VOMIFI-50963 format. One line per 4 residues: number of its first residue (from 1); their letters; for each residue x, z, y of C-alpha. Coordinates in steps of 0.001 Angstrom, whole numbers, padded with zeros to 6 digits, m for minus. Example, Ala and Ser with C-alpha at 12.3 -4.5 7.8 and 13.67 -1.06 7.14 Angstrom:
2
1) AS) 012300/007800/m004500; 013670/007140/m001060
END
This chain:
402
1) MKTQ) m007395/m013239/026519; m005308/m010731/025605; m006754/m007732/023676; m006146/m004675/025462
5) KVVS) m005917/m000773/024018; m008537/000692/025715; m008810/004787/024966; m012563/005391/025096
9) FFLI) m012536/008696/023620; m009750/010850/022335; m011075/013590/020665; m010623/016293/017763
13) LACL) m013243/014559/015378; m014941/017996/014962; m015613/017670/018694; m016909/013783/018379
17) CSLS) m018874/014021/014649; m020026/015993/012238; m017883/016074/009715; m018869/015985/005493
21) MAAL) m016929/016823/002782; m016236/015894/m000710; m013674/016887/m003068; m012228/014794/m004929
25) ADTS) m011503/017246/m007679; m014039/019341/m010110; m011777/022380/m009244; m009899/022986/m005934
29) LTST) m006369/024746/m007050; m005062/026790/m004727; m000722/027539/m004602; m001474/030645/m007095
33) DYLD) m002672/027144/m009497; 000491/025220/m007749; 002570/027989/m008758; 001654/028118/m012647
37) VASH) 001681/024652/m012820; 005052/024901/m011487; 006443/027295/m013548; 005436/025064/m016299
41) VSAQ) 007780/022086/m015368; 010434/021227/m017662; 012952/019036/m014995; 015702/019942/m013560
45) SFVL) 014501/018521/m010900; 010463/017340/m009582; 009426/016048/m006391; 005460/015755/m006133
49) MDAN) 004609/013747/m002487; 001913/011551/m000864; 002498/007853/m001315; 001875/006840/002492
53) TLEV) 002976/010169/004666; 005949/011118/001926; 004442/014434/002840; 006346/016690/m000175
57) LGSA) 003125/018835/m002290; 005651/020498/m004983; 009423/020465/m005557; 012017/021933/m006742
61) KEEV) 015876/021036/m006335; 014138/017272/m004883; 017605/016349/m002961; 020233/017353/m005527
65) RLPM) 022040/014047/m006851; 021628/013442/m010322; 021757/010262/m013011; 018233/008567/m012553
69) ASTT) 019630/006366/m015512; 016395/003034/m016162; 014339/004411/m013265; 017086/002516/m011132
73) KLMT) 015323/m000589/m012473; 012415/m000262/m009678; 015760/m000495/m007011; 016948/m003538/m009054
77) ALVA) 013239/m005130/m009065; 012955/m004476/m004726; 016558/m005903/m003614; 015621/m008915/m006577
81) LKYG) 011557/m009553/m004803; 013149/m009471/m001582; 016000/m011646/m002422; 014744/m013740/m005114
85) DLES) 012466/m016707/m005345; 009986/m015837/m008410; 009444/m018782/m009962; 013793/m020308/m009527
89) TVTI) 015197/m021053/m012806; 017670/m018444/m014203; 019621/m019549/m017016; 021737/m016813/m019236
93) TNEA) 025061/m016170/m018730; 026768/m014629/m021642; 027856/m011197/m018956; 023961/m010728/m019692
97) VGVE) 023925/m010961/m023510; 023994/m008123/m025950; 023858/m005530/m022782; 024587/m001958/m024635
101) GSSI) 021006/000079/m024698; 017141/m001872/m024307; 016758/m005199/m024440; 015250/m008318/m024535
105) YLYA) 017549/m009637/m027081; 018410/m012974/m024302; 020444/m015878/m025271; 023446/m017742/m023932
109) GEKL) 022192/m020769/m021599; 018250/m019890/m022259; 016360/m020067/m019183; 013738/m017895/m018191
113) TLSE) 011906/m017708/m014821; 012942/m014879/m012285; 009364/m013505/m012387; 009651/m013253/m016133
117) LLYG) 012847/m011279/m016443; 011036/m008692/m013571; 008522/m008503/m016454; 011286/m007618/m018459
121) LLLE) 012969/m005388/m016277; 010352/m003268/m015717; 007929/m003357/m018389; 010337/m003287/m021629
125) SAND) 013143/m001365/m019786; 015730/m004367/m020506; 019674/m004096/m019398; 020329/m007512/m019947
129) AAVA) 017683/m008481/m018339; 018627/m006163/m015303; 022070/m007833/m015425; 020706/m011375/m015708
133) IAIH) 018843/m010739/m012185; 021738/m009354/m011023; 023887/m011914/m011203; 021173/m015283/m010312
137) VGGS) 020141/m013550/m006959; 023195/m011498/m005723; 025431/m014066/m007684; 027426/m011356/m009768
141) MEKF) 026833/m007780/m010557; 029597/m006068/m007310; 027655/m008567/m005167; 023897/m007581/m005813
145) VELM) 024887/m003532/m006188; 025819/m004298/m002938; 022962/m004826/m001943; 021525/m002358/m003575
149) NQEA) 023230/000068/m001730; 022577/m001808/001472; 018522/m001356/000691; 019506/002132/000536
153) VVMG) 020573/002915/003815; 017668/000612/005113; 015354/002963/003310; 017012/005857/005029
157) LKNT) 018721/007196/001664; 021193/009728/002237; 022017/010833/m001389; 021791/007584/m003313
161) HFTN) 024321/005284/m004635; 024309/002110/m007204; 027149/001214/m009541; 025072/m001110/m011511
165) PHGL) 021496/m002306/m011809; 020018/m000613/m015213; 021260/002842/m014919; 023571/003419/m017795
169) HNDE) 025287/006476/m016885; 028730/006334/m013758; 029137/009280/m012550; 028982/007643/m008961
173) HYST) 025964/006398/m009845; 022983/008736/m008538; 020068/009707/m006864; 017371/012600/m006064
177) AYEM) 013956/013408/m007200; 012911/013025/m003634; 014383/009628/m002586; 013040/007983/m005837
181) GVII) 009797/008959/m004769; 010897/007340/m001916; 011769/004305/m003913; 008539/003690/m005466
185) AIGL) 006186/004394/m002624; 007985/001533/m000276; 007506/m000818/m003652; 003825/m000048/m003415
189) NNEE) 004036/m001931/m000605; 004485/m005186/m002023; 001862/m006314/m004259; 004204/m008367/m006589
193) FVRI) 006217/m004906/m007415; 002878/m003187/m008320; 001415/m005904/m010201; 004370/m005851/m012759
197) ISTK) 004634/m002334/m012854; 000691/m001806/m013337; 001289/m004618/m016439; 000597/m002398/m019823
201) NCKI) 001134/m005909/m022290; 002106/m009502/m021616; 004303/m012791/m022689; 007041/m014378/m021297
205) TQKD) 009279/m017062/m022181; 011125/m017044/m025237; 014238/m019844/m026668; 013030/m022985/m028989
209) DGYR) 009807/m022804/m027091; 008562/m019512/m028238; 007452/m016027/m026603; 007981/m012754/m026369
213) YLSN) 006387/m009894/m026478; 006861/m007027/m023355; 005152/m003636/m023514; 004713/m001084/m021178
217) HNRL) 006716/002251/m022235; 005057/004286/m019743; 002298/006276/m021848; 000236/007282/m018664
221) LGSY) m000630/003376/m018326; m004183/003578/m019216; m004223/006775/m020048; m004096/008930/m016965
225) DGYV) m007148/008017/m014651; m006221/006028/m011363; m002291/005758/m012588; m000649/002968/m010966
229) GGKT) 002213/002821/m013086; 006250/003429/m012301; 009186/003630/m014984; 011108/005161/m016930
233) GYTT) 014460/006035/m017816; 016741/007843/m020450; 020670/008499/m021144; 021748/011214/m023059
237) TAGR) 023301/012582/m019966; 020482/011716/m017270; 018237/013026/m019921; 014789/011527/m020566
241) CLVS) 013283/010778/m016287; 010184/009458/m015200; 008159/007849/m011722; 005420/008040/m011298
245) AAYR) 002390/006499/m008654; m001451/006809/m009134; m004094/006526/m006562; m007680/008412/m006625
249) NGAT) m010610/008302/m003935; m008155/007111/m001617; m005405/009589/m001870; m001754/007772/m003726
253) LIAV) 000276/010091/m005201; 003759/009598/m006792; 005590/012320/m009379; 009006/012231/m010331
257) TLND) 010989/014273/m012636; 014379/014203/m013784; 016017/015657/m016195; 012542/016515/m017849
261) PNDW) 012038/017090/m021357; 007902/017223/m021414; 007233/014478/m018545; 004451/013492/m019891
265) ADHR) 002652/016204/m019629; 004435/017337/m016210; 003098/014671/m014312; m000266/014806/m015513
269) SLLD) m000101/018632/m014252; 001675/017491/m010884; m001046/014915/m010457; m004264/017103/m011252
273) YGFS) m002943/019225/m008950; m001974/017251/m006031; m005570/015142/m006323; m007368/018680/m006065
277) QYET) m005409/019117/m002516; m007361/016373/m001516; m011165/015828/000413; m013123/012628/001953
281) FVLA) m014028/013307/005252; m016622/010990/006853; m015121/010157/010255; m017935/008852/012092
285) EEKS) m021385/007617/010522; m023150/004613/011020; m023106/003177/014625; m021907/006498/015486
289) IQIE) m019544/005112/017883; m020908/003743/020857; m018551/002011/023754; m019749/000425/026839
293) VPVV) m018141/m002807/027239; m018838/m005412/030520; m019933/m008717/030410; m019327/m011269/032368
297) GGVI) m022010/m014231/032426; m024240/m012463/030734; m027787/m012060/030891; m027041/m008458/031071
301) SQTV) m023768/m006729/032650; m022865/m004665/029735; m023585/m003845/026330; m022730/m001423/023556
305) LTNR) m019892/m001684/020338; m020800/000092/017550; m019780/000578/013659; m021465/m001256/011426
309) DSIK) m021022/001451/008301; m019962/005189/007448; m016468/005785/008378; m014164/007176/005641
313) ATLR) m010937/008743/004720; m009587/010665/002009; m006766/013127/003784; m005863/017125/003270
317) DDEG) m007115/018213/005915; m008908/017108/009030; m006491/018799/011839; m005608/016802/014102
321) IVCV) m007469/014061/013676; m008142/011439/016660; m009746/007720/016953; m008757/005314/019824
325) IEAQ) m010954/002272/021161; m008851/m001658/020666; m011177/m004206/022291; m011027/m006174/025122
329) PFLY) m011957/m004627/028712; m014643/m007466/028953; m016801/m010309/027377; m017847/m012655/027903
333) APII) m021303/m014109/026500; m022667/m016050/024902; m022438/m012815/022393; m024020/m012657/018800
337) GTDG) m024363/m009126/017269; m025221/m007222/014570; m029080/m008327/014721; m028451/m010838/013101
341) GSQS) m030074/m013503/016107; m029276/m017165/015137; m025470/m019325/014832; m026217/m020447/017909
345) VNGE) m026989/m019113/021498; m028167/m021156/023685; m028062/m024113/022506; m023813/m023758/021221
349) AIVV) m022612/m022662/017492; m021065/m019880/017581; m019890/m017379/014572; m022053/m014902/013662
353) NPVY) m021409/m011178/013591; m018011/m011455/015189; m015373/m008921/015506; m014702/m007057/019182
357) GEAV) m012844/m004450/018110; m011598/m001672/016774; m011544/001870/016126; m008409/003298/014755
361) YYQN) m007993/006908/013530; m005080/008731/013549; m003267/012278/011775; m000539/013675/013819
365) NREV) 000220/010250/015010; 000353/008367/011921; m002712/005746/011830; m005550/006459/009071
369) TRVS) m007720/004217/008533; m008860/001581/011117; m012742/m000056/011080; m014067/m002878/013220
373) LYVA) m016598/m002831/015768; m019654/m005218/016635; m022084/m005785/019160; m025539/m004367/018213
377) SSVD) m027640/m007014/020534; m027061/m010685/020830; m026227/m011229/024778; m027268/m014783/025939
381) RYEE) m025410/m017145/028902; m027315/m016472/032086; m028271/m019477/033569; m029564/m020240/037433
385) VIEL) m032882/m021982/037490; m033347/m023705/040700; m036904/m024727/041240; m037302/m028600/042248
389) TFWQ) m039819/m029168/045138; m042511/m031636/044935; m040573/m034445/046326; m037085/m033885/044049
393) KLWN) m039570/m033882/040701; m041195/m037163/042712; m038247/m039059/042954; m036647/m037836/039748
397) AIKS) m039996/m039644/037772; m039194/m042651/039861; m035938/m042749/038931; m036545/m042764/034766
401) IF) m038365/m045130/035161; m036330/m047800/036675
END
């Protein structure tokens, strides 16, 4: 039977249960503290934003078009991950050899996997790897750049334009702090992308059965608590550029600075401020959700769906939170519940503690979290017992003999 959405309650959580809060940082910074943090940011443009909602927590000139140097490679990687095969073999062409700027010193004719080149791209910021990836995935640099700009449109970016896959300066190659934040936010939904940007050191193939040893240029990786990864960038025109993502206690934040001579310190300050603005809310205590559901063919006519564990979410505030129950309108016996029971009911093997629904929490129409709902107590199937007469029992006994 197709699961139907049953809105069993639709209440602001303050009315549903008592919410408990725990600050995620030792101190809670005020708006005055933010002004102090922002006043010390050296960037020409910056943004601090929530990776899930894209809500801006702080910014300056975040919509101004500026060159973004090698942070470009975040989009290069996403396009390659979307259109390329990670295990495919890339044969290095002459066009990818001796490219200006950062390099992993590729040789013409050598073979690496696309995956290896992506590590070179994002850890060592290799421009030759960017060119090799572009030619392999797009067929040519020009066609790959077309894919990059197509993806920018798909992502809803209105102030971003690419002319190359590496970020070397071109007057028509630009983005904004906010839109670079959107790019990495989308990237965080890709497991392989996250795996690469969070890698500190690795080795990849080198010509003649050797290895290249790669090191991530991002100083915050491994030194800032909860740092996921990001991308550095620099050209004389763009200045120092940095895109960062960090996760703590359920909150993921993004910081972007363009043309910032003090980017490492600025990202620490911005992220610290951002995390101080989040709190952990208990949305429901253990087994506090109690939803009655009819039972078909059971020894009882209804049962109760409940949450097995407490439900928590890390949010900026608890305003506008509602809960919607998604469950089948009725259940068929036999049913096994959270009380354990056996792995069979009336002789039939069934799954222990199956999920019978979900509680979905929303804030301002955005899904915050969802949790499984279980049946509190097992329900046996109703079996009608027919009482036999004396003569029926005797006839059955005689038949069993013959």
